[in-house]
KEKE-3310 file (N, C-alpha, C; in steps of 0.2 Angstrom, whole numbers, plus 5000, padded with zeros to 4 digits):
npx = (5185:5168:5158:5145:5132:5127:5113:5107:5092:5081:5069:5054:5044:5037:5036:5044:5057:5056:5069:5075:5071:5075:5088:5090:5086:5097:5108:5106:5110:5123:5127:5126:5138:5147:5145:5139:5127:5112:5110:5098:5100:5092:5088:5081:5066:5057:5054:5054:5042:5044:5052:5044:5043:5055:5065:5078:5091:5093:5088:5097:5095:5095:5090:5085:5080:5087:5088:5075:5071:5079:5095:5110:5123:5119:5116:5128:5138:5132:5132:5146:5151:5145:5151:5164:5164:5159:5163:5158:5157:5151:5142:5128:5120:5106:5107:5104:5098:5101:5109:5119:5125:5129:5137:5147:5153:5157:5165:5177:5179:5182:5190:5187:5185:5173:5159:5150:5133:5128:5121:5119:5124:5134:5135:5146:5150:5155:5153:5141:5141:5134:5140:5144:5131:5124:5128:5139:5144:5152:5161:5168:5178:5173:5181:5191:5194:5181:5168:5159:5144:5134:5118:5107:5091:5084:5091:5085:5068:5057:5049:5056:5064:5056:5048:5037:5037:5042:5059:5073:5076:5090:5095:5107:5119:5118:5131:5135:5124:5123:5121:5121:5126:5116:5098:5082:5069:5055:5043:5039:5026:5023:5014:4998:4996:4989:4986:4987:5000:5005:4995:4990:4986:4991:5005:5012:5027:5037:5053:5068:5069:5056:5058:5051:5039:5028:5027:5021:5008:5006:5010:4999:4987:4988:4988:4975:4967:4970:4966:4975:4990:5000:5016:5033:5051:5066:5072:5062:5053:5060:5061:5049:5038:5029:5022:5030:5021:5021:5032:5043:5054:5069:5069:5055:5040:5037:5032:5021:5015:5004:5008:5023:5026:5040:5046:5057:5066:5081:5086:5093:5100:5093:5081:5076:5076:5062:5054:5056:5048:5037:5025:5027:5039:5040:5051:5056:5067:5079:5092:5102:5110:5105:5102:5090:5084:5090:5082:5068:5055:5050:5055:5060:5069:5063:5058:5050:5042:5037:5032:5022:5010:5005:5003:4993:4983:4981:4976:4964:4957:4956:4948:4937:4932)
npy = (4922:4926:4925:4932:4944:4956:4964:4977:4978:4992:4997:5004:5006:4994:4994:4990:4999:5006:5007:4996:4986:4990:4989:4976:4971:4977:4969:4956:4958:4961:4948:4939:4942:4938:4927:4922:4922:4931:4939:4946:4957:4957:4967:4967:4966:4953:4953:4945:4943:4954:4949:4942:4946:4947:4947:4938:4925:4921:4925:4935:4935:4945:4947:4956:4966:4979:4981:4984:4997:5008:5013:5020:5015:5002:4996:4997:4990:4977:4974:4976:4965:4954:4956:4954:4941:4934:4940:4945:4949:4960:4974:4982:4997:5009:5025:5034:5042:5032:5023:5030:5034:5022:5015:5023:5024:5010:5008:5016:5010:4995:4997:4997:4999:5012:5014:5027:5034:5024:5019:5009:4992:4983:4969:4963:4966:4980:4996:5010:5027:5041:5059:5076:5081:5072:5077:5071:5056:5041:5027:5011:4998:4986:4987:4974:4964:4965:4976:4991:4999:5012:5015:5023:5028:5024:5016:5004:4995:4995:4984:4974:4969:4961:4947:4932:4923:4918:4920:4908:4909:4913:4913:4924:4929:4943:4955:4960:4972:4981:4995:5005:5021:5029:5030:5026:5037:5041:5040:5053:5058:5067:5083:5081:5086:5098:5092:5076:5072:5060:5053:5059:5058:5067:5077:5093:5099:5111:5119:5127:5135:5142:5153:5166:5167:5173:5168:5157:5155:5152:5137:5133:5137:5129:5117:5117:5116:5103:5095:5093:5091:5104:5102:5102:5104:5104:5117:5126:5124:5126:5140:5144:5144:5135:5123:5109:5099:5097:5094:5084:5071:5063:5067:5071:5067:5051:5048:5042:5046:5046:5055:5066:5081:5091:5106:5118:5111:5103:5091:5083:5069:5067:5071:5064:5053:5052:5051:5041:5030:5035:5035:5043:5055:5072:5085:5102:5113:5125:5122:5112:5101:5097:5085:5080:5077:5064:5055:5058:5055:5063:5079:5097:5112:5124:5139:5138:5150:5155:5143:5137:5145:5144:5131:5128:5136:5128:5117:5122:5124:5113:5105:5114:5111)
npz = (5020:5016:5002:5002:5001:5012:5019:5028:5035:5037:5048:5055:5068:5066:5051:5037:5028:5013:5006:5010:5002:4990:4992:4993:4980:4974:4980:4975:4961:4963:4971:4961:4953:4963:4968:4979:4992:4996:5010:5022:5035:5050:5063:5080:5092:5095:5081:5070:5061:5051:5042:5033:5019:5013:4999:5001:5001:5014:5032:5044:5059:5075:5091:5103:5119:5118:5104:5100:5096:5084:5089:5088:5094:5098:5087:5080:5087:5086:5073:5070:5076:5070:5057:5058:5062:5051:5039:5026:5008:5004:5013:5014:5015:5018:5011:5022:5037:5047:5040:5036:5048:5054:5045:5043:5055:5057:5047:5051:5063:5060:5050:5036:5019:5011:5000:4995:4992:4981:4966:4959:4954:4942:4932:4932:4944:4946:4954:4952:4957:4965:4965:4971:4972:4963:4951:4945:4941:4947:4942:4947:4953:4967:4982:4990:5005:5010:5008:5013:5009:5005:5000:4987:4981:4964:4955:4956:4960:4972:4973:4967:4976:4985:4991:4988:4997:5013:5018:5025:5042:5051:5067:5076:5090:5098:5104:5120:5126:5136:5147:5137:5129:5124:5124:5117:5121:5119:5104:5094:5086:5071:5069:5061:5044:5033:5020:5014:5004:5000:4995:4984:4967:4957:4957:4959:4960:4968:4967:4971:4959:4959:4963:4972:4985:4980:4968:4969:4966:4952:4952:4960:4954:4943:4948:4954:4942:4937:4947:4956:4969:4977:4980:4988:4987:4998:5000:4997:5007:5019:5018:5022:5014:5011:5020:5032:5029:5016:5010:5001:5000:5008:5020:5021:5015:5007:4990:4978:4965:4950:4941:4942:4943:4942:4946:4943:4951:4957:4959:4969:4978:4990:4988:4977:4982:4988:4977:4968:4966:4958:4943:4932:4929:4926:4921:4924:4921:4919:4920:4910:4913:4925:4939:4940:4928:4925:4931:4926:4915:4904:4900:4900:4896:4898:4905:4920:4923:4913:4906:4915:4916:4903:4901:4912:4905:4894:4899:4905:4893:4888:4896:4896:4883)
capx = (5181:5163:5155:5139:5130:5123:5108:5104:5086:5079:5062:5052:5037:5033:5036:5051:5057:5057:5076:5078:5069:5079:5094:5090:5087:5104:5112:5104:5114:5130:5128:5127:5144:5151:5145:5137:5121:5110:5107:5095:5102:5086:5089:5075:5065:5051:5053:5053:5037:5046:5056:5040:5042:5061:5069:5084:5093:5093:5088:5101:5092:5097:5083:5087:5077:5090:5088:5068:5071:5085:5100:5117:5127:5117:5117:5135:5142:5129:5134:5153:5153:5143:5155:5170:5164:5157:5167:5155:5160:5149:5137:5123:5116:5103:5111:5100:5101:5103:5113:5126:5127:5131:5142:5153:5156:5159:5172:5182:5181:5185:5196:5184:5182:5166:5158:5144:5128:5128:5114:5118:5130:5134:5134:5153:5152:5156:5147:5140:5139:5133:5144:5141:5123:5121:5129:5144:5143:5158:5161:5173:5178:5173:5188:5190:5189:5174:5166:5153:5141:5127:5113:5101:5085:5085:5093:5080:5062:5056:5046:5061:5067:5050:5046:5030:5038:5048:5066:5074:5079:5095:5097:5114:5118:5122:5136:5132:5121:5121:5125:5122:5125:5109:5092:5076:5063:5048:5042:5035:5022:5024:5008:4995:4997:4984:4984:4993:5003:5007:4989:4988:4989:4995:5008:5015:5032:5041:5059:5071:5068:5050:5060:5049:5033:5022:5027:5017:5001:5007:5007:4993:4982:4989:4985:4967:4965:4971:4963:4982:4991:5007:5022:5039:5058:5068:5073:5055:5048:5064:5060:5043:5033:5025:5022:5033:5017:5021:5040:5044:5061:5071:5067:5048:5036:5039:5027:5020:5009:5004:5012:5026:5029:5045:5047:5064:5069:5088:5086:5098:5098:5089:5073:5075:5074:5055:5050:5058:5041:5032:5024:5029:5042:5042:5056:5056:5073:5083:5099:5101:5114:5102:5101:5083:5083:5092:5076:5063:5053:5051:5058:5061:5073:5060:5057:5043:5038:5034:5028:5016:5003:5003:5001:4987:4977:4979:4971:4958:4954:4955:4942:4931:4930)
capy = (4927:4924:4930:4934:4951:4958:4970:4980:4980:4997:4997:5008:5004:4988:4993:4989:5005:5005:5008:4990:4982:4992:4986:4968:4970:4978:4964:4950:4959:4960:4942:4935:4942:4937:4919:4921:4923:4937:4938:4951:4957:4961:4968:4970:4962:4950:4956:4941:4945:4958:4944:4938:4947:4950:4943:4935:4918:4920:4932:4934:4939:4946:4948:4959:4972:4984:4982:4986:5003:5010:5017:5020:5011:4995:4993:4997:4984:4971:4974:4974:4958:4950:4956:4951:4934:4931:4943:4945:4951:4968:4975:4987:5001:5015:5031:5037:5044:5027:5019:5034:5034:5016:5013:5027:5021:5003:5009:5017:5004:4989:4999:4994:5005:5014:5017:5031:5036:5021:5019:5001:4988:4981:4962:4961:4968:4987:5000:5016:5031:5049:5063:5082:5081:5069:5079:5068:5048:5038:5020:5008:4991:4986:4984:4968:4958:4967:4983:4994:5002:5016:5014:5028:5025:5026:5010:4997:4997:4992:4977:4969:4966:4959:4940:4930:4917:4920:4916:4905:4913:4911:4919:4925:4931:4951:4957:4963:4978:4985:5002:5009:5028:5033:5025:5030:5038:5040:5041:5059:5059:5074:5085:5081:5091:5101:5087:5071:5072:5053:5050:5062:5055:5072:5081:5097:5099:5117:5119:5134:5139:5146:5161:5168:5165:5175:5164:5150:5156:5149:5129:5132:5137:5122:5110:5117:5115:5096:5092:5090:5094:5107:5100:5106:5102:5107:5125:5131:5123:5129:5148:5144:5147:5130:5119:5104:5093:5096:5092:5076:5068:5059:5071:5074:5061:5047:5049:5037:5049:5044:5060:5070:5088:5094:5114:5121:5106:5101:5083:5080:5062:5067:5073:5059:5046:5052:5051:5036:5026:5039:5032:5046:5061:5077:5089:5107:5115:5129:5118:5105:5096:5096:5078:5078:5074:5058:5051:5059:5052:5068:5085:5103:5117:5131:5143:5137:5154:5156:5137:5135:5149:5142:5124:5130:5138:5123:5113:5124:5124:5106:5103:5117:5108)
capz = (5018:5011:4995:5002:5001:5017:5018:5034:5035:5040:5049:5059:5070:5062:5045:5033:5025:5005:5004:5012:4997:4985:4992:4993:4973:4972:4982:4970:4956:4967:4973:4955:4951:4968:4968:4985:4994:4999:5018:5025:5042:5054:5071:5083:5097:5092:5074:5065:5056:5046:5036:5029:5011:5010:4993:5002:5002:5021:5035:5049:5065:5082:5095:5110:5120:5116:5097:5099:5091:5082:5092:5085:5098:5099:5079:5077:5090:5084:5066:5070:5079:5064:5051:5060:5063:5044:5034:5019:5002:5004:5016:5010:5020:5015:5012:5026:5044:5051:5036:5035:5055:5057:5040:5044:5063:5056:5042:5055:5068:5057:5045:5030:5013:5011:4994:4997:4987:4976:4963:4956:4953:4935:4932:4934:4950:4947:4957:4949:4963:4963:4970:4969:4971:4957:4944:4943:4942:4948:4942:4950:4956:4973:4985:4994:5006:5014:5007:5015:5004:5006:4993:4986:4976:4957:4951:4957:4960:4979:4971:4965:4983:4988:4989:4990:5002:5018:5018:5031:5047:5055:5073:5079:5095:5098:5109:5127:5125:5143:5149:5131:5131:5121:5123:5114:5127:5115:5098:5093:5079:5068:5068:5054:5039:5029:5015:5014:4998:4998:4993:4978:4960:4953:4962:4955:4965:4967:4971:4971:4954:4960:4965:4977:4988:4975:4962:4970:4963:4946:4952:4963:4949:4938:4953:4953:4935:4936:4953:4959:4975:4976:4986:4988:4990:5005:5000:4998:5015:5023:5017:5026:5009:5011:5027:5030:5027:5008:5009:4997:5000:5013:5027:5020:5012:5000:4986:4972:4960:4943:4937:4947:4938:4946:4943:4946:4956:4953:4959:4974:4980:4996:4985:4972:4986:4989:4971:4963:4964:4954:4938:4927:4932:4922:4925:4921:4924:4914:4919:4906:4917:4932:4939:4938:4921:4925:4933:4923:4908:4900:4902:4897:4899:4897:4911:4923:4924:4906:4904:4919:4915:4896:4903:4915:4900:4890:4903:4907:4887:4886:4902:4893:4878)
cpx = (5174:5161:5148:5138:5126:5120:5106:5097:5082:5072:5060:5045:5033:5032:5042:5052:5059:5064:5079:5077:5073:5086:5095:5089:5094:5109:5111:5109:5122:5132:5128:5133:5149:5152:5141:5130:5120:5107:5105:5096:5096:5087:5084:5073:5057:5049:5052:5048:5038:5049:5051:5041:5049:5064:5076:5085:5092:5092:5092:5098:5094:5091:5087:5082:5081:5090:5080:5067:5077:5089:5107:5121:5126:5118:5124:5139:5139:5132:5143:5154:5151:5148:5161:5169:5163:5161:5164:5158:5158:5143:5134:5119:5112:5107:5105:5103:5104:5109:5120:5129:5132:5137:5148:5157:5160:5166:5177:5184:5184:5189:5193:5183:5175:5164:5150:5141:5128:5121:5113:5123:5129:5135:5141:5155:5156:5151:5148:5137:5140:5139:5142:5134:5121:5124:5136:5143:5150:5157:5168:5172:5177:5179:5186:5195:5182:5174:5160:5150:5134:5123:5108:5097:5088:5087:5088:5074:5061:5053:5051:5064:5062:5049:5039:5030:5043:5054:5067:5078:5084:5097:5105:5113:5121:5127:5131:5130:5119:5124:5126:5121:5119:5104:5086:5071:5056:5049:5038:5033:5022:5016:5005:4995:4990:4981:4989:4994:5004:5001:4986:4990:4992:4998:5012:5021:5036:5048:5062:5070:5061:5052:5058:5042:5027:5021:5023:5010:5001:5005:5001:4987:4983:4986:4977:4964:4965:4969:4969:4983:4998:5011:5029:5045:5060:5069:5066:5052:5053:5063:5053:5037:5028:5026:5026:5028:5018:5029:5040:5052:5063:5069:5059:5044:5039:5033:5027:5014:5009:5009:5016:5029:5034:5047:5052:5067:5076:5088:5092:5095:5093:5082:5072:5073:5066:5051:5051:5053:5037:5031:5027:5032:5043:5046:5056:5061:5077:5090:5098:5104:5110:5101:5095:5081:5086:5087:5069:5062:5053:5053:5059:5065:5070:5059:5051:5039:5034:5030:5021:5009:5001:5000:4994:4981:4976:4975:4965:4953:4951:4948:4936:4927:4927)
cpy = (4924:4928:4932:4942:4952:4963:4972:4981:4986:4995:5002:5007:5000:4988:4993:4995:5002:5004:5000:4986:4983:4990:4979:4967:4972:4972:4958:4951:4958:4952:4937:4935:4939:4929:4917:4922:4929:4936:4945:4951:4961:4960:4969:4966:4960:4952:4952:4940:4949:4955:4942:4939:4948:4945:4942:4928:4917:4926:4929:4938:4939:4949:4950:4966:4979:4986:4984:4992:5005:5014:5015:5014:5003:4992:4992:4992:4978:4968:4972:4968:4953:4950:4953:4944:4931:4934:4942:4949:4959:4968:4982:4990:5006:5021:5036:5040:5038:5024:5024:5034:5027:5013:5017:5025:5014:5004:5011:5013:4998:4991:4996:4999:5006:5017:5021:5033:5031:5019:5012:4999:4985:4972:4959:4964:4976:4991:5007:5021:5038:5053:5071:5084:5078:5071:5076:5061:5045:5031:5017:5001:4991:4983:4978:4968:4960:4975:4984:4998:5006:5017:5021:5024:5027:5021:5004:5000:4993:4984:4972:4966:4962:4951:4938:4926:4920:4916:4913:4910:4911:4916:4919:4929:4938:4951:4959:4969:4982:4991:5006:5017:5032:5029:5031:5031:5038:5042:5047:5059:5066:5076:5084:5086:5093:5096:5082:5070:5065:5050:5053:5059:5060:5076:5086:5099:5106:5117:5127:5138:5143:5153:5165:5166:5167:5171:5157:5150:5152:5141:5129:5133:5132:5116:5111:5115:5107:5092:5088:5093:5098:5103:5103:5101:5106:5114:5129:5129:5127:5138:5148:5147:5141:5126:5112:5098:5091:5094:5085:5076:5064:5061:5073:5066:5058:5047:5044:5039:5046:5049:5064:5075:5092:5101:5117:5117:5103:5093:5080:5073:5062:5068:5067:5052:5046:5051:5046:5031:5030:5035:5036:5053:5064:5083:5095:5111:5119:5125:5112:5100:5094:5088:5075:5075:5067:5053:5052:5056:5058:5074:5091:5107:5125:5133:5141:5144:5156:5148:5136:5139:5145:5135:5123:5131:5132:5118:5115:5124:5117:5104:5107:5113:5100)
cpz = (5014:5006:4996:5003:5008:5016:5025:5033:5038:5042:5055:5062:5066:5054:5042:5029:5016:5003:5006:5006:4991:4985:4992:4984:4970:4973:4978:4964:4958:4968:4966:4952:4956:4969:4975:4986:4996:5005:5021:5033:5046:5060:5074:5089:5095:5085:5069:5060:5051:5041:5031:5021:5009:5005:4995:5002:5009:5025:5041:5055:5072:5084:5101:5112:5118:5109:5096:5094:5089:5087:5089:5088:5097:5092:5078:5081:5088:5077:5066:5071:5073:5058:5052:5061:5056:5039:5027:5014:5002:5010:5014:5015:5016:5016:5016:5032:5047:5047:5036:5042:5056:5051:5041:5049:5060:5051:5046:5060:5066:5051:5038:5025:5014:5004:4996:4991:4981:4973:4960:4955:4945:4936:4933:4939:4952:4951:4952:4955:4960:4968:4966:4968:4966:4951:4941:4945:4941:4947:4944:4952:4964:4977:4989:5000:5006:5012:5010:5010:5006:4999:4993:4981:4970:4953:4951:4959:4967:4977:4970:4971:4988:4986:4991:4996:5006:5018:5025:5036:5051:5061:5075:5085:5096:5104:5115:5125:5130:5144:5142:5134:5129:5121:5121:5120:5124:5108:5097:5086:5076:5068:5061:5050:5037:5023:5016:5006:4996:4995:4986:4971:4956:4958:4958:4961:4963:4970:4970:4965:4954:4961:4971:4979:4983:4970:4963:4967:4957:4947:4956:4958:4945:4942:4953:4947:4934:4942:4956:4965:4974:4982:4983:4989:4996:5006:5000:5005:5020:5024:5020:5021:5008:5018:5025:5030:5020:5006:5006:4998:5006:5020:5027:5019:5006:4996:4980:4967:4953:4940:4943:4943:4942:4943:4947:4952:4953:4954:4963:4976:4985:4993:4981:4976:4987:4983:4967:4961:4961:4947:4932:4930:4927:4925:4921:4925:4918:4914:4915:4909:4924:4933:4939:4933:4920:4927:4930:4916:4903:4903:4898:4900:4898:4905:4914:4924:4918:4904:4908:4917:4907:4897:4906:4910:4896:4893:4903:4899:4885:4890:4898:4888:4879)
residu = (MET:SER:GLN:ASP:ILE:PHE:VAL:LEU:ILE:GLU:HIS:LEU:ARG:GLY:GLN:VAL:ALA:ASP:ILE:SER:TYR:ILE:MET:LEU:ALA:ALA:ALA:ARG:THR:LEU:ALA:SER:SER:SER:GLY:GLY:GLN:VAL:ALA:ALA:VAL:LEU:LEU:GLY:LYS:ASP:ALA:GLN:LYS:LEU:ALA:GLY:ASN:LEU:ALA:ALA:ASP:LYS:VAL:LEU:TYR:ALA:ASP:SER:PRO:ALA:LEU:THR:GLU:PHE:THR:SER:GLU:ALA:TYR:GLN:LEU:THR:LEU:ALA:LYS:LEU:ILE:GLU:GLU:GLN:SER:PRO:ARG:ALA:VAL:LEU:PHE:GLY:HIS:THR:THR:ILE:GLY:ALA:ASP:VAL:ALA:GLY:TRP:LEU:SER:GLY:LYS:LEU:SER:LEU:PRO:LEU:VAL:SER:SER:CYS:VAL:ASN:PHE:THR:SER:ASP:GLY:LYS:PHE:LEU:SER:GLN:THR:CYS:GLY:GLY:LYS:ILE:MET:ALA:GLU:GLY:ASP:LEU:PRO:SER:PRO:THR:ILE:LEU:VAL:THR:MET:ILE:PRO:GLY:GLY:TYR:LYS:SER:GLU:GLN:GLY:GLN:ALA:ALA:GLN:ALA:SER:ALA:ILE:GLU:SER:PHE:THR:PRO:PRO:ALA:LEU:ASP:ASN:LEU:ARG:VAL:ALA:LEU:LYS:LYS:TYR:ILE:GLU:PRO:GLU:ALA:GLY:ASP:VAL:ASP:ILE:SER:LYS:SER:PRO:PHE:LEU:ILE:ALA:VAL:GLY:ARG:GLY:ILE:GLN:ASN:LYS:ASP:ASN:LEU:ASP:LEU:PRO:ASN:GLU:LEU:ALA:ALA:ALA:ILE:ASN:GLY:THR:VAL:CYS:ALA:SER:ARG:PRO:VAL:VAL:ASP:GLN:GLY:TRP:LEU:PRO:THR:SER:ARG:LEU:VAL:GLY:LYS:SER:GLY:LYS:ARG:VAL:LYS:PRO:LYS:ILE:TYR:LEU:ALA:LEU:GLY:ILE:SER:GLY:ALA:PRO:GLU:HIS:VAL:GLU:GLY:ILE:ASN:GLU:SER:ASP:VAL:ILE:VAL:ALA:VAL:ASN:THR:ASP:ALA:ASN:ALA:PRO:ILE:PHE:ASN:VAL:ALA:LYS:TYR:GLY:THR:THR:LEU:ASP:LEU:LEU:ASP:LEU:VAL:PRO:GLN:LEU:THR:GLU:LYS:VAL:LYS:GLN:ALA:LYS:GLY:GLY)
# end
């Protein structure tokens, strides 16, 4: 059995996903306790250029037309072969639609234990994982010999997983990937939204705590006062109160504003994944145990319906002065 830590690199249309860099940073902590190396596992077709800034000791690269875009079966078969041949200490996946799909199948196929929603690792190799929507944190030892882990953002910054120089690339041969049951037909771009929330330096985000559509006047007035933009978590968009172009999180936009004001948002992992790169997160939630406070720099349990009008008035007074 190897003591190396493998990281599956997620990429889409020539861009490496931020979660991949976060996992590389996590892998470095884990490798320091296992005594092994960090190996970035890159699957694709003529995709070697994506290895340019991966902070890994080596890049294991499989090249095949069947791996040009992600399809479950192609990734599953390729990774199963690699894991069986090299028996790494751990394999890290993003807690994403891709990672959860592949890790779950591999766990069943290879009879390997799986730790889900991991936030970080300790220097002695323990894991810290979220459960119950982030309200409970579980800590434990990683089972051996090989463990599969899905990672969520929050414990590491993406820049920690980036390097100035490219790592050495070691090619490996994938299994036969003929007659796959699912193939990608085409990639459909979402329709352009009314605003690009990923470019706004000040975001006022609303969640279930806004209660009803009429109350959106409050964050809209605050946004106008500070030249910010209103965005939302999944429940608000699902109600149709704001368009999908305003959605923040795993199924929406990842944002990096100077200030992210979260109003009535609980802080589920799917939402936190989209905001962990914010400079400052301010949380307003009447539930003192809401997971959003775990990632916020500042927070209050005041009712947003009482706080926001007063905050808007203070901003207007300050600008008027």
